[in-house]
N, C-alpha and C positions, 0 to 999 in steps of 0.2 A: 452820888455821881461825881466821878473825877472832874477837875477842871479841865476845860478844853483848852490845849497847848499849841497843838499843830494841825496843820492841815490835814494829815492822815487820821487825825481824831474826829473829824467831822462826819456825822451820820445822818441819815434820812430823818430820824427822830429829832435831831437838833434843827433842822430845817423846819420840821413840821411844828415844834415848838416856837420858833422865831416867828413864823407865819401866824399862828394862833394868836402870839401876843400882840402883834400888828393889827391882826383882823378885829380882835376884841376892843381894843382901845380906838381904832378908827371908827367903828360903828357906835362907839359909846359917845361921839360928838354930836352936838346938837346940828342937824341936817341944815346945810345953807350957811352956816358960821364959817368964819374964816379957818379957826382951828379944823373944823370938818374938811374943808377944802384941801389944806395941808395934809392932814391925817389920810385922806382919800389919795392923795398923790403918793404918800409914802407906802399906801397898801398897795397901789398899782405897780410901783417899782419893785416893792418887795416880793410880790407873787411873779413878776416876771424873772427876777433874779433866783427866787425858789424853784421855778420850773428848770432854769438852766443848771442850777446846781444838782437838782434831783437827778438830771438827765447825765451830767457829769460823774456823780457819784456810781450811777448804774455802770457807766463805761468802766471805771475804776474797779468795780466789784468783778466784773467781768475780765479783768486783767489788761485792760487798755490804759496803761498809765505811761505817761512820759512826762519830762519835766515841764514843758509848755502847758498840758493840761492841768498838771498841778498847780502851776503858777496862776492859770486862770481861776481855777477853784478858790485859790486863796484870794485872789482879787475880789472874785464874785461874793464869797462869804464875808469879807470885809465890809463890801458895799452893803450886803443885807445888814450887818450890824450897826451900820449908819441909819438904816430905816427904824430899827428896834430901840436904838440909844435915846431916843426921847422919853421912853417910858421907863428908863431905868429907876429902879426902886418901886415901882407899882407892881400891882397884881399881873402875875405871869412871866414878869421878867426874872429870868434865871441868871444871876451873877455868875456861876460857876461855867454855865454853857455859852452865855451871849457875850463873847470877848474876840476881839480881833486876834489874827495869828500872823506870826512874822517867819514861820519857818515850816518847811514841809514836814520834817519829823526831827526826832532827837539827834540823829547824826548830822544832819544839816544845821541844826542849832550849834552843835559842839564844833563842827567844821567852821562855822562863821566866828564863834568865839575864838578859836585858835588862830584864824587869819586875821582878826582884829589885833590880837595880842601881838602877833608878829609885826603887824604894820605899826603899832605904837612902838615896839622896841625899835624898828628901822627908823622911824621918824624921830625918835630921841637921839639917835646917833650912837656912836661907840660909847662904851662906859668908860673907856681909858683912851687917851690919844693914840693914834697909830705910831708903831715904832719908826724912829728915824733912820733912814738909810743913809749912810756915809760912803763917799767914794774910796 
């Protein structure tokens, strides 16, 4: 499987895998213990996020995509990754799949890199002093 890099790469299978990871580890904690209570909280938040992400992915698959909904998908996915992260390195944690995303797609990543490069050039100032204008 390719590494998840962009919002447009997120699939229903990614959501299902993240929720399975949280569920397995949350259920493995000793009932009534502090770790179990914290894991159950993460489980609850993760499943709420999973429902919203699945719905958003279905809308996107039906062609209902706009910048705001893609931004919301990115935020919800990154929040879900916060719920999964405590089990990094353990069973069911997929290093290639369970990662936060910063860009909608390859084009938006390229545009941001270009814009940052231009901003840095501007901030650095001119490479040579401006010509002197004499009367």
